[in-house]
N, C-alpha and C positions, 0 to 999 in steps of 0.2 A: 348610658352607653352611646358612643358616637355612631351616627348614621352615615353610611357611605352613599354619596349622591354622585352619579355620573351624568355629566352634561355633554351632549353631542349635537351636532348640527352644523349648518353652514356659517360662514363668517358674517358678522353684523346682525345676528338675530337675537342677541341679548344674553348669551351664555355668561360672559364675564360680568355683565350688569347684575344678573340674578345672584351671582357669587358674591358681589359686593353687598347686596341687600340681605343675603342669608347669613353670611359668616365673616366676611372680610371687607370692611369699608375702604380699605386702601388699595384695592385692586384697580388697575388701569384698564379701561376697555378700548375697543377699536373704534375707528371712525366709520365703519360700515363697508369700506372698500378693501381694507387689508387687515388680516387677522392680527390681533394684538398678542395672541397666544401662539408661540412657535413650537411648544412642546406641551406634554401633559403636565400641568401644574396642579399641585395639591394645596388647598387652603383649608384651614380648620378654624372653627369658632362657633359659639352658640350650640355646641353639641353636634356639629355637622362637619364631616370631612368631604370637601367638594372637589371633584376631579374636573378641572376646566381643561378642555381639549382644543387643539387646533381645528379650525373649521374645515369641513369637507370642501373639496375643490379649492384648497388653500392657495393663496397667491404666492406663498413662499416657496412653492415647488415641492412640498411634501405630498406624496401620494396618499389617497384615502387608505390604501392597504398599509402604508407605513404608520399612519395615525392609529389604525386598528391594532397593529403590532405593539405600538408604544403603550396603548391603553392596557393591553393584556400583560405586557411586561411589568407595568406598575402594579397591577393586581397580583401577579405572580410573586413579586417581591414582598408584598404585604400579606401573602397567604399563610395560613397555618394548616399544616398537614395537607398541603396542596389544595386548599379550599379557601375561597374568598367570598364574603357575602356582600352583595349590593342591595341596599334598601330601596333605592328608586333610581330610575333612569329618566332624565329630563331630555326629551327629544325636541329641539328647537327647529320649527319648520316655517317656511314662508307660505303665504296665501297665494299660491299660483297653481291653478288647475292644470296647467301644462307641464308641471314639474313632476308628473307621476313617475317617470323613469328614474329621476333623481331620488325621489322618495323611496322607490323600491331598492335602489342600491344601498341607501343608508339603512333601510330596514333589514337588508340581508346581513350587513355587518353586525347589527344588534342581535339578530337571530343566531349568529355564529358564536355568540358568547356562551351559549349553553351546549355547544357541541361537546361530545365525549362525556356528557353527564347522563348516565343511563336512565335515571328515573325522571328526568326533567321533561315536562310536557310542553311542546312548542306553543300551545294555546295559552297555557298558564303564564308563560313568560311575559306576554303582552299586558297582563294585568299589573305588572311592575312598572310599566312605561307610562309616562305622562307627557302628552304632546303639548308643547308651549308655543303659542302664537304671539307674535309681537303686534297684535291688532285687537280690535274690539269684538271680533267674532271668530268662530272656528271654521275650518274647511274639512271636507271629507277626503281630500286627496291622500294625506298621510295614512289615514285609517285604512283606506282601500288598498294602498300599497302594502301596508303591514299584513293585511288579511291574505293577499295573494302570495306573499313570501311565506307566511305561516302555512298555507295550503301545500306549498312545495315540500316543506319539511314534514308535514303530517301525512303526506301521500293520500291515502283514501279514507283516513280516519277523521277528517276535519268536519266540524259541525259549526255552521255560521252563528247559531244562537248562543254558542258558548264563547265566542270570540268577543272579549270586552277590552276596550282601551279608552281611557279618559283623556280629555283635552282641557287646556287652561288658556283662554284668551287673556293674555297678560298685558293689556294696554295700560301703561303707567302714565297717568295724566300729568303729574308734575315733572316728568322728564321730557315733556313736549311743549315748551312754552310758546312755540310758533303756531300752535293750534288756535290761539285766540285768547279771549278774556278768561278770567277765573270763572265767570258764570258758565262759559262753554265747558270748561274742564269739569265743573261740578255736575253738569247735566249729562255728559257723555258716559257711555259704559266703560268702566275701567277701574283702576286702583291708584291710590296714592302710594308713594314709596313706603310709607310707614305701615301700609296694610299688606304689602306683598309677602313679607316674611311670615306673618301670621297665617295668611291664606295658603301659601305654599306648604308650610309646615303641616297644616291639617291634611292637605291632599297627599303629601308624602307619607304621612302616617297610615294612610289607607292602602298604600301600595303593598303588594305581597313581596317580601324579600326573596331574592334569588341567590342561589349558591353557584359559583363558577368553580368548576373542578379543572385541575391541571393534570394531565397524564404525560408520562415519559414515553417517547417513541423515537424511532429513527426512520429515515427515508431510505428506501431501497435504491434510489437512483442518484443520491447526492450525499454530502456529509452532514446534513441537517440532523441534529439530535436535540429534542426538546419536546414541548407540547406541540402537536401537529399544527396548531394554529399559529405557532411562532416559528415555523420553518423558514419563512421568508418568501419572497415573490418568485424566486428563480430556482429552477431545478435543471437536471441534465436530461438530454434526449435519450433515445433508446441506447442502452449500454451494449458494448461488444466486449468479448472476453479476450484478454491478452495476458502474457506474462510480464511481470515487472523485471525487465532485463537489466543486468549490470555485467560488466566485463572484468575478468580477473586473469592474472598470469598463473600458470601452474606447470608442474613437471609431469610429463606423461608417464615417466618411470620413477620408482622410488630410489632412495639412497642405497648405494651398494659399493662393493669393491670392484675396481677395474684396473687394467694395465695402462699406464700413461705413456710408456715408451713405444718404440716401433716394434711391431710384431713380426718376427721372422719365423720361417718354417724350417725345421730341422728333422733329421732322422735320429733314432736311437743309435748312438755309435759309441762303443767302448773299444779301446785299443786292443785289448786281449782277444775280444771277439773277432775282430778283423784278422788278426794274426792267425788265430786258430782256424778261421775259415779258409785262409790261404793255404795253411799247412795241410789241412784235411783234404782240400781239393788237389793239392800237389801230390800228396801221397797216393790218393786214389788213381790219379792219372799215371803216376809212376808205376804202380802195380799192374795197371792194364796195358801200358804201352812199352815200358822198359826201353825207351828211346833216348838217344843222346840229347835231343832237343828238350825232352822233359827234364832231364837231369840238369841241363844248363839253366833252364828257367827256374828250377827249384833252388839252385845255388844262388842265383841272383836275389831271389826272394828272401833266402836265409841271410844273405849279406846285408840286405836292407833292414831286416829285422834286427840284426846285430847292432847296427848303427843307431837305430831309432827307438828300440824297445828295451825297457828295463826287465822284461820277462825272458830275455835270451838265456838259454841253457846250453853251456859249452859242451857238455857231454853228448846230449842228443843232437844238437845242431852241428857239432863238429863231426860226428859220425856221418851225417847226411852230406856234409860238404865234401867229404873224402870219397863218396860213392855216387853222387848225382852231378851230372855235367850240364843238364839242360832242362828247360820246362817251357811249354808254349806261352806266348805273351798274353793269352786271354785270362791268365791267373793274376791280373793286376787289381789294385784296390778298387778301381772303378767298376769292376764286375762283381763286387760284393753287394749283397742285398740287405735291406733293413729288416731287423727282427720284427718290427711293428707292422709294416705294411708290405714287406716282401718285394719292394721296389729297389732299384739301384740307389746307392747312397749319393750318387751324383745328381739324381733327379730332385724335384721340388719336395721339400720335407713334408712329413705327415703330421708333425707336431708343432703347435704354436708356442713361441717363446717371446717374452717381453724383454727388451734389452735394458730396461730401467730397474728391473727387479734385482734386489741385492743378492738373493739366493736363487740363481737362475735354475738350478736343478730342482729346487723345491717347487717353483712356479711353472715347471714344464708339465704339460698335460700328457699323460701316457695312456694309451689304449689298454687299460687294465681294469677289470671289474673291481678289484679290491680297492684301488685308489679312488674310483668313482664312488664307492660306498662310503669312503672316508670324508666325503664332502667336496672333493675336487671334481672337475668336469672333464669328461672325455670328449674330444671334439667330434667323435663319431656317435657316441651314445647320448650325449647332452642331457644327463640326468640332473646335474647340479651345476651351479655357477662356481667356477674356480675362483678362489680368493685372489684378488688382484693386489697391486702394490699401492693403490691410492683410493681414497674414498670420495664419492661425489654422486650426483644424480646420473643414473645410467643412460638417460636420454640425451644429455648434453654435456656431461662430465663437469658441470659446474659444482662448486663446493656447497656444503651444507649451509642453509640460510639464504641461498639465492632465491629471488622472488619468483622465478619461473621462466621457462624458455618458450612457452606457447600461450596463446590467448584463447579464451573460451567464454561463451555466454553462460550466465547463471541467473536463475530467478530468485529473488530475495524472499519469496514466500513459499516456494515448493522446490523439489529436487529435480523434477523432470521437465525440462524446457521444451521437450518434443510433444508433451501431452497438451490437451486443451488448456487454454489460458485459465489462470486462477484469479485474475483481477478484472474488475469491471471498469472499462474506459468509456467516457462519453463519446458518442459518435460525432458530435458537433465540435467540441473543443479539444478532444483528444486527451483530456486529463482523467486521472483516476477518480471515479465517481465518489467513492467513500471518503476521499481525502480533500476534496475541493468543493467550494460552494457552486451552486447551479449557474448555468450560463444563459439559460433561456427562460422566458416566462411560460412555464409549464406547471401543470398540477403535480404535486408530490405523490409519492406512493408510500404512505406511512405504515409502519409496523409497530403496534403498541407493545411495550414491555409487559411481560407476564408478571 
């Protein structure tokens, strides 16, 4: 079974050299000043899968956080059922007592590998780590840094005597020809290249394998969705609630029938009604007055009726003409009132009529309850809309299919733009948090999927 070995540490401390000795002799190493590994490379051979990583504080501009993300992404890609086993971690460290803070930073990255693993003990994790020094002796700095980081994760449950971490001073004598003669190489502490693979393999076999678990989660403040350790370095600041506003044209009123012509106001006027009104008035005045003026006015009215009306009756009107000589002038057509509103027919009409309607009588609104009940409208009772002569939107008279005559705001997520906002916007960049990557170096607010 292939063993998964993770190699991490600064540039120039031997990560790629050990890879060449363990599994792949063709790997090219760095010169110690610039990392030869720009991404996480995987090499296999001799039963080992070796993850060679860019150096921390890398000269290529890749941040340590980006290196950590790339390591996890490689592991996630090779995981089975969201689990990946690492058989050993080789932590390449320099021998510099002043590098404690640098060691702590690297130790924290390693400790985060087992975040979101419920049963993992932070103390046990370090038994899987082997500190590798490119010297003839070990230093306590990395171990002390690892212990302090482990205490932070353990809180109050840390026990010093249970914290175990091994080191391997891997001074390779025949890789350092400038150190002197062969006698010096044989006498100093260290190993020849041919011995390293055997020695490391034994030490690796004693490491306790660790399982790295991957959980699915989302961030409350940005669009990150993945394992929380893979969210990225940036998040959004404190969100503010707003609606996702778009603008649309609309019609304030629905389609309906309307009159397209000029609306005139008329009275209900039937010719026979006017004539009868004149005759009735004249007769009444004649009976009460019996004057010549009355008879004369009635004669004139009858003669006018004879000339203009098809309802002239020779027998009745002829008798009146032979007996009536006068009638006062107030019995003229202008003094006749409308049956609908009781006003003079010469005043402004009480009924609206459209001059474009084909059937003007049909489209005349009459103040009559029976007509109103049939679906037409009376201008006084306003119970129903009278059917017009043209169809269109009643707010602007535009035809069916018109895009709209007024502009309004709508929210693409909810119906009430006057309510509290329904989308979370970043206070810093103004973008929707859930749809855009973070804009600031802030901690995420992960929510694990159930």
